[in-house]
C-alpha positions in Angstrom: 0.1 0.0 -0.1 1.3 3.5 -1.1 2.0 6.1 1.8 0.9 8.8 -0.7 2.8 11.7 -2.3 2.4 14.0 0.8 4.1 11.5 3.2 7.0 11.0 0.5 7.5 14.7 0.1 7.6 15.4 3.8 10.1 12.7 4.4 12.2 14.0 1.6 12.1 17.5 3.0 12.9 16.1 6.6 16.1 14.3 5.1 17.1 17.6 3.4 16.7 19.5 6.8 18.4 16.8 8.7 21.8 17.2 6.8 22.3 20.6 8.4 24.1 21.1 11.8 23.0 24.6 11.9 19.9 25.7 9.9 19.8 29.4 9.6 17.5 31.7 7.8 17.9 35.5 7.4 15.4 37.7 5.7 16.0 41.4 5.5 14.7 44.4 3.6 14.2 48.1 2.9 10.7 49.6 3.4 10.2 52.8 1.4 7.4 55.3 1.6 6.0 53.9 4.9 2.6 55.2 5.3 2.5 55.9 9.2 5.1 58.4 10.3 3.8 58.4 13.8 4.3 54.5 14.0 7.9 55.0 12.8 8.7 57.6 15.6 6.9 55.3 18.6 9.1 52.8 20.3 6.1 51.2 22.3 4.0 50.5 19.1 7.1 49.1 17.3 7.8 46.9 20.2 4.3 45.5 20.1 4.7 44.9 16.3 7.9 42.8 16.8 6.1 40.8 19.8 3.5 39.9 17.2 5.8 39.1 14.5 7.8 36.9 16.7 4.7 35.0 17.5 3.7 34.8 13.9 7.2 33.5 13.0 7.0 30.9 15.9 9.8 32.3 17.8 10.5 32.6 21.5 11.0 36.3 22.6 13.7 36.8 25.3 14.0 40.7 25.4 13.2 43.9 23.3 15.2 47.2 23.6 14.6 50.2 21.7 16.4 53.7 21.5 15.1 56.9 20.0 17.7 58.4 17.7 16.6 61.7 16.4 13.0 61.2 15.0 13.7 57.7 14.4 13.7 54.4 16.4 16.3 51.7 16.7 14.9 48.4 18.1 16.3 45.0 18.6 14.4 42.0 19.9 16.6 39.0 21.0 14.8 35.8 20.2 15.9 32.5 21.3 16.4 31.7 17.8 18.4 34.8 17.0 17.0 38.3 16.5 14.7 40.8 14.9 15.7 44.5 14.3 14.1 47.5 12.9 15.6 50.9 12.2 13.3 53.9 11.2 13.8 57.3 9.5 10.3 58.9 9.7 11.6 62.0 8.0 12.1 59.8 4.9 9.3 57.4 5.5 12.0 54.7 5.4 12.7 51.6 7.6 15.0 48.6 7.6 14.1 45.3 9.0 16.2 42.4 9.7 14.8 38.9 10.9 17.4 36.1 11.4 16.6 32.7 12.9 18.1 29.3 13.5 16.2 26.1 13.7 13.8 24.4 11.5 10.6 25.5 13.5 10.8 29.2 13.1 9.6 31.2 10.2 11.4 34.5 9.5 9.6 35.3 6.4 6.2 35.2 8.3 7.7 37.6 10.9 9.2 39.8 8.2 5.8 39.9 6.3 4.0 40.7 9.4 6.3 43.8 10.1 5.8 45.0 6.5 2.0 44.7 6.9 2.1 46.8 9.8 4.4 49.6 8.4 2.5 49.9 5.2 5.3 50.7 2.7 4.9 51.7 -0.9 8.1 49.5 -1.9 9.9 46.7 -0.2 13.3 45.5 -1.4 13.7 42.0 0.1 16.9 39.9 0.7 17.5 36.3 1.9 20.5 34.7 3.1 20.9 31.0 4.0 23.0 31.1 7.2 23.2 27.2 7.5 26.0 24.9 8.1 26.1 21.4 6.7 
């Protein structure tokens, strides 16, 4: 009796993941023309966005720190799996976002996408780096 295509695909994917000693995924990008300037200036609201992004990405949040730098904010969230960072320049309607995770269970793309949906940019440039070690 056949186990089915889904079971075979899942097994193939797991064998691919098992070959890594360290499995790292890094999603980063620039957000241009962010709609809400007030949000780009507000450390507490940005902390809330990052908290929700960590949950969406199946990450364990350990700590969040933020600093007001001029009109903007720099924020770093330490997650068990690695980090989430946001830097904002409200005077240019601009932000950078960096989400890096280690492990098979987390989803940095989901966290990144949540942050983008909250900041409402007109345009996003997206980068991805495989930070894995076989």
